[in-house]
C-alpha positions in Angstrom: -62.4 -18.6 -53.4 -61.2 -15.8 -51.5 -57.9 -16.3 -49.4 -57.8 -15.0 -46.1 -54.7 -12.9 -45.1 -53.5 -14.0 -42.2 -53.1 -10.9 -39.7 -49.8 -12.2 -37.8 -48.5 -9.6 -35.5 -45.0 -9.8 -34.8 -44.1 -11.2 -31.3 -43.2 -8.2 -28.9 -39.7 -8.1 -28.1 -38.7 -9.6 -24.5 -37.0 -6.9 -22.4 -35.2 -9.9 -21.0 -33.3 -10.6 -23.8 -32.0 -7.4 -24.1 -30.7 -6.9 -20.3 -27.1 -6.6 -20.3 -25.5 -8.6 -17.0 -24.0 -6.0 -14.7 -20.3 -5.0 -15.4 -17.7 -6.2 -13.0 -15.0 -3.7 -12.0 -11.9 -5.4 -10.9 -8.8 -4.1 -9.8 -6.0 -5.5 -8.1 -3.3 -4.1 -5.7 0.3 -5.9 -5.9 1.6 -6.5 -2.4 4.6 -4.1 -3.4 2.3 -1.4 -3.5 1.4 -2.3 0.2 4.7 -2.3 1.0 5.4 1.0 -0.6 2.7 2.8 1.0 3.8 1.4 4.5 7.1 2.3 4.3 6.0 5.9 3.3 4.2 5.6 6.2 7.0 4.1 8.7 9.3 6.7 7.4 7.2 9.9 9.2 7.6 7.7 12.5 10.5 8.5 14.8 11.7 6.0 17.0 11.4 3.1 14.9 13.4 1.2 12.4 12.9 -1.6 10.0 14.4 -5.1 10.4 17.9 -4.4 8.0 18.8 -1.3 6.2 16.9 1.7 6.2 14.1 3.6 4.9 15.5 4.7 2.0 17.1 1.5 0.9 13.8 -0.4 1.1 12.2 2.3 -0.8 14.4 2.1 -4.0 14.7 -1.7 -3.4 18.2 -1.7 -2.6 19.1 -5.2 -1.3 15.9 -7.6 -1.8 14.4 -8.3 -4.7 11.4 -10.4 -3.4 9.8 -7.1 -1.1 10.5 -5.3 1.8 11.6 -7.8 4.9 9.2 -7.4 8.1 6.2 -5.8 5.7 3.6 -8.4 4.6 0.2 -8.3 3.2 -3.0 -10.4 2.3 -5.6 -9.3 0.9 -9.3 -10.5 1.0 -10.8 -9.7 -2.5 -14.2 -11.1 -1.6 -14.5 -8.3 1.0 -12.2 -5.8 -0.6 -9.9 -5.5 2.6 -6.2 -6.0 3.5 -4.4 -7.4 6.4 -0.7 -5.7 7.1 1.8 -7.2 9.3 4.9 -5.1 10.3 7.8 -6.5 12.0 9.8 -3.6 13.2 12.8 -2.6 16.0 11.9 -0.2 18.5 14.3 2.6 19.9 15.1 2.0 23.7 13.1 4.4 25.7 10.1 4.5 23.3 6.9 3.4 25.0 5.6 0.1 22.9 1.7 0.7 23.4 2.1 4.4 22.2 3.9 3.6 19.2 2.2 0.7 18.2 -1.0 2.8 18.2 0.8 5.2 16.7 1.9 3.3 13.6 -1.4 1.2 13.1 -3.4 4.5 12.8 -0.7 6.2 10.1 -0.9 2.9 8.1 -4.7 2.2 8.1 -5.2 5.8 7.6 -2.9 5.9 4.4 -3.9 2.6 3.3 -7.4 3.6 3.0 -6.7 6.6 1.6 -4.5 5.7 -1.1 -6.4 2.5 -2.0 -9.9 2.7 -1.1 -9.7 -1.1 0.4 -10.7 -1.3 4.1 -7.8 -2.2 6.4 -9.1 -5.2 8.7 -5.8 -5.9 10.6 -2.6 -4.0 11.3 -0.1 -6.5 13.4 2.8 -4.6 14.5 5.3 -7.0 15.8 8.3 -5.2 17.6 11.4 -7.4 16.8 14.3 -5.9 18.8 15.4 -2.9 20.9 18.0 -0.3 19.3 20.2 1.8 21.3 19.8 5.5 21.0 23.4 5.7 19.4 22.0 2.9 16.5 18.8 5.1 16.2 20.8 8.4 15.7 22.8 6.2 12.9 19.6 5.1 11.2 17.8 8.6 11.4 21.0 10.6 9.9 21.7 8.0 7.6 17.8 8.2 6.2 17.9 12.3 6.6 21.2 12.4 4.4 19.9 9.8 1.8 16.4 11.8 1.7 18.2 14.8 1.0 20.5 13.5 -1.9 17.8 11.9 -3.5 15.2 15.1 -3.5 18.3 17.2 -4.6 18.8 14.8 -7.5 15.2 14.7 -8.5 15.2 18.2 -8.7 18.1 18.4 -10.9 17.0 15.7 -13.2 13.5 17.1 -13.3 15.0 20.5 -14.5 17.7 19.5 -16.3 18.3 21.6 -19.6 19.2 18.7 -21.6 16.7 17.6 -24.2 
């Protein structure tokens, strides 16, 4: 008797078995980051002030431990966008519509540039009017603090201590 050898061909490999699922890239941006970006943006705009303290205190977290008072960010991860609400005081004599437009444009540009997220809304709420003397004190203090901080950072950066 002669045995027949079966010539069984191996099944070809199904390419669907080798396909890997798409890689999902996730990035999270904390609200403190948005607050910091907004603070930096607002510090370049004259005629406005935060609700309490000054910009330098807020940047270096003097006072509040939970964040900056008057700056709120809400993220929509599904649409990769962010909505910002900013509460500020305005100096007497400033035109509110133009100042609101300046704030909204600067904040939206900076957040989009630095985070890559779409800014769906920048809601500016003017809470109070400050006098020109109060505004001068705030601006003077902020400029002095900024100068002290920049001088201190230069000294630390180029210190000869090892």
